[in-house]
C-alpha positions in Angstrom: 187.9 135.3 -154.4 188.4 132.6 -151.8 190.0 133.8 -148.6 193.3 132.0 -147.8 192.8 132.2 -144.0 189.4 130.6 -144.3 190.7 127.8 -146.5 193.5 127.3 -144.0 190.9 126.8 -141.2 189.0 124.3 -143.3 192.2 122.5 -144.1 193.1 122.3 -140.4 189.7 120.9 -139.6 190.2 118.1 -142.1 193.7 117.4 -140.8 192.7 117.2 -137.1 189.2 115.9 -137.4 187.5 118.5 -135.3 187.1 122.3 -134.9 188.8 122.1 -131.5 191.9 120.3 -132.9 192.1 122.8 -135.7 191.9 125.7 -133.3 194.7 124.3 -131.2 196.9 123.8 -134.2 196.3 127.3 -135.6 196.5 129.1 -132.2 192.8 130.3 -132.5 189.7 129.7 -130.4 187.2 127.1 -131.5 184.6 129.9 -132.1 187.1 131.8 -134.4 187.6 128.7 -136.5 183.8 128.1 -136.6 183.3 131.7 -137.8 185.9 131.2 -140.5 184.1 128.1 -141.8 180.7 129.8 -141.6 182.0 132.8 -143.7 183.5 130.3 -146.2 180.1 128.6 -146.5 178.4 131.9 -147.1 181.0 132.9 -149.7 180.8 129.6 -151.6 177.0 129.0 -151.1 177.6 125.4 -150.0 177.5 123.4 -146.8 181.1 122.4 -145.8 180.6 120.6 -142.4 177.9 118.1 -141.4 177.1 116.6 -138.0 178.1 112.9 -137.8 177.2 111.4 -134.4 179.0 113.4 -131.8 181.6 114.7 -134.3 181.6 116.4 -137.7 182.4 115.3 -141.3 183.5 117.3 -144.3 181.2 117.3 -147.3 182.4 116.4 -150.8 182.5 120.1 -151.7 184.6 120.7 -148.6 187.0 117.9 -149.5 187.4 119.5 -152.9 188.2 122.8 -151.3 190.7 121.2 -149.0 192.7 119.8 -152.0 192.6 123.3 -153.5 193.7 124.8 -150.1 196.7 122.4 -150.0 197.9 123.7 -153.3 197.4 127.4 -152.4 199.1 127.0 -149.0 202.1 125.3 -150.7 202.3 128.2 -153.1 202.1 130.7 -150.3 204.8 128.9 -148.4 207.1 128.9 -151.4 206.5 132.6 -152.0 207.3 133.3 -148.3 210.6 131.3 -148.6 211.5 133.1 -151.8 210.8 136.5 -150.4 212.8 135.8 -147.2 215.7 134.5 -149.4 215.7 137.7 -151.4 215.8 139.8 -148.2 218.7 137.6 -147.0 217.6 137.7 -143.3 215.5 135.4 -141.1 212.2 136.9 -140.2 208.5 136.0 -139.7 207.0 133.2 -137.6 209.1 130.1 -137.0 207.0 127.2 -135.7 209.1 124.6 -133.8 208.4 121.3 -132.0 210.5 119.2 -129.7 210.1 115.9 -127.8 209.8 116.4 -124.0 213.3 115.8 -122.8 214.7 117.7 -125.8 212.4 120.6 -125.0 213.8 120.7 -121.5 217.5 119.8 -122.1 218.2 121.5 -125.5 215.6 123.9 -126.6 215.9 126.6 -124.0 219.4 127.3 -125.3 218.2 127.2 -128.9 215.3 129.6 -128.3 217.4 132.0 -126.2 220.1 132.1 -129.0 217.5 132.7 -131.7 215.7 135.4 -129.6 219.0 137.2 -128.9 220.5 137.1 -132.4 217.3 137.4 -134.5 214.7 139.4 -132.5 212.7 139.9 -135.7 211.7 136.2 -135.5 208.4 135.2 -134.0 209.3 132.0 -132.2 206.6 129.4 -131.3 207.3 126.0 -129.9 205.1 122.9 -129.1 206.2 119.9 -127.1 205.2 116.7 -128.9 206.4 113.1 -129.3 209.0 112.7 -132.1 206.9 110.5 -134.3 204.0 113.0 -134.1 206.3 116.0 -134.8 207.6 114.4 -138.1 204.0 114.2 -139.2 203.3 117.8 -138.3 206.3 118.9 -140.3 205.2 116.8 -143.3 201.7 118.4 -143.2 203.1 121.9 -143.0 201.9 122.7 -139.4 205.5 122.8 -138.0 208.5 124.4 -139.8 211.3 122.7 -137.8 211.3 119.9 -135.2 213.8 118.4 -132.8 213.2 114.7 -133.1 215.0 111.4 -132.2 215.1 107.8 -132.9 216.9 104.8 -131.3 219.7 102.8 -132.8 217.5 99.8 -133.2 214.3 101.6 -134.3 215.1 104.1 -137.0 212.6 106.9 -137.7 211.2 107.0 -141.2 211.1 110.3 -143.0 208.1 110.9 -145.2 208.6 112.1 -148.8 209.5 115.8 -148.9 210.9 115.7 -145.3 214.6 115.8 -144.5 216.4 114.8 -141.3 219.6 116.7 -140.4 221.8 114.8 -137.8 222.6 116.7 -134.6 224.5 114.0 -132.6 223.7 111.2 -130.1 222.2 111.0 -126.7 223.5 108.2 -124.5 221.4 106.3 -122.0 222.1 104.6 -118.7 220.3 102.4 -116.2 219.1 104.0 -113.0 218.9 101.7 -110.0 218.2 102.2 -106.3 221.5 102.5 -104.3 220.8 99.4 -102.3 219.9 97.3 -105.4 222.2 94.4 -106.2 222.8 95.9 -109.7 224.3 98.9 -108.0 227.2 96.7 -106.9 228.3 96.2 -110.5 230.4 98.7 -112.5 228.6 98.0 -115.7 225.6 96.0 -116.9 224.8 93.8 -119.8 221.3 92.9 -121.2 221.3 89.6 -119.4 221.6 91.4 -116.0 218.2 93.0 -116.7 216.2 89.7 -116.8 213.5 89.5 -114.2 213.8 93.1 -113.0 210.8 95.4 -112.4 210.8 98.4 -114.6 209.7 102.0 -114.6 209.1 102.9 -118.2 207.3 105.4 -120.4 203.8 104.6 -121.6 203.0 102.4 -124.7 203.2 104.3 -128.0 206.4 106.2 -127.1 209.8 105.7 -128.6 211.5 104.9 -125.3 208.8 102.2 -124.5 209.2 100.6 -127.9 213.0 100.5 -127.5 213.0 98.8 -124.1 210.5 96.2 -125.2 212.2 95.5 -128.5 215.7 95.2 -126.9 214.7 92.9 -124.1 212.5 90.7 -126.3 215.3 90.4 -128.8 217.4 89.0 -125.9 214.7 86.5 -125.1 213.3 88.5 -122.1 209.8 89.7 -121.5 210.0 93.1 -119.7 208.1 93.4 -116.4 207.0 97.0 -116.5 205.3 97.8 -113.2 205.0 101.5 -113.6 204.2 103.4 -116.8 205.3 107.0 -116.3 205.8 109.8 -118.9 207.8 112.3 -116.9 211.5 111.4 -116.3 211.5 113.2 -112.9 208.7 110.9 -111.7 210.6 107.9 -113.0 213.6 109.0 -110.9 211.4 109.4 -107.9 210.1 105.9 -108.2 213.6 104.5 -108.6 214.7 106.4 -105.5 211.8 104.8 -103.6 213.2 101.4 -104.5 210.2 100.4 -106.7 212.1 99.5 -109.9 214.9 100.3 -112.3 214.7 102.6 -115.4 216.6 103.4 -118.5 217.0 107.2 -119.0 218.8 109.3 -121.6 221.2 112.0 -120.4 219.4 114.8 -122.3 216.8 116.4 -120.1 217.5 114.1 -117.2 216.8 115.8 -113.9 219.4 115.9 -111.1 219.6 112.6 -109.3 218.7 112.4 -105.6 220.7 110.4 -103.0 219.6 106.8 -103.3 219.8 106.6 -107.1 222.9 105.5 -109.0 223.7 105.3 -112.7 225.2 102.2 -114.3 226.3 102.0 -117.9 224.7 99.3 -120.1 226.9 97.5 -122.7 226.4 97.9 -125.6 225.4 101.5 -124.9 221.9 102.4 -125.9 221.9 105.6 -127.9 219.3 108.0 -129.3 220.1 109.8 -132.5 219.0 113.4 -132.5 217.7 115.1 -135.7 216.5 118.5 -136.9 213.5 117.8 -139.2 212.1 120.1 -141.8 210.6 120.1 -145.2 212.9 120.0 -148.3 211.2 123.2 -149.6 212.2 125.1 -146.4 215.9 124.2 -146.3 216.9 127.5 -147.9 214.6 129.7 -145.8 216.9 131.8 -143.6 214.7 131.4 -140.5 214.9 127.6 -140.8 218.6 127.6 -141.5 219.4 129.7 -138.4 217.1 127.5 -136.4 218.9 124.4 -137.5 222.3 126.1 -136.8 221.1 126.9 -133.3 220.1 123.3 -132.7 223.4 122.0 -134.0 225.3 124.5 -131.8 223.4 123.4 -128.7 224.0 119.8 -129.5 227.7 120.4 -130.2 227.5 119.5 -133.9 228.4 122.9 -135.3 226.7 125.0 -138.0 225.5 123.8 -141.3 228.1 123.9 -144.1 
């Protein structure tokens, strides 16, 4: 009889491409994952991992077992959901993910509410980019994610994944107090031409939005500073080094020397709770979604 936990370890290695990546996703040590794979090799009498340069590769036998593991893990998940539904109360482990500013601005309230009302839940959260979190949900590594997209760059949802609207997060332009843009009550896209920007690094949703918006208006953004943390972006604006576009959610308190100016039309991020279709009736997921909707002001699910 194949051990499900060992198949899960092999499945995670295939998903993440390494023992270390699998260990991080599963919450184990790399040595524990290696031991699980070694035991599975002894039980099956076959080699599952092979050295390939500096990394590893799964053998054909391992890939066959991974396909079997996916089916077994899906069955186990459906059984867990059905059992929790029969009990009628949220329990067990709930694996959550949130993008950085949402993890700071929204999730503390969500986690505190869940911990207070449902102490039988084992809550775990990871901070990840929204595009990555949707993939983690689709692959079954995360149960429920807080994600966002921008009005001009919608987030696609893979098959089997559903997005539940939570509301919108408005964004404003941050400028140094002595900047000429600070003299205006509101800004339009044309006002941003030729300005030096502080922006999140390439590959992030905020970066893509800024570049798409300005290029659509015939402008090439001059990004002088690529910075992931909003608080660091604010500090650079305060030093007079550039301007930035920041959402309200998770924005740190602004120091003297930094002013907000609205941009017309207003850039908005749409907030979503993302889960798999098969988990929608799981009580733990439903109370998690309700807590997100309460924190965002959208109200509970009908």
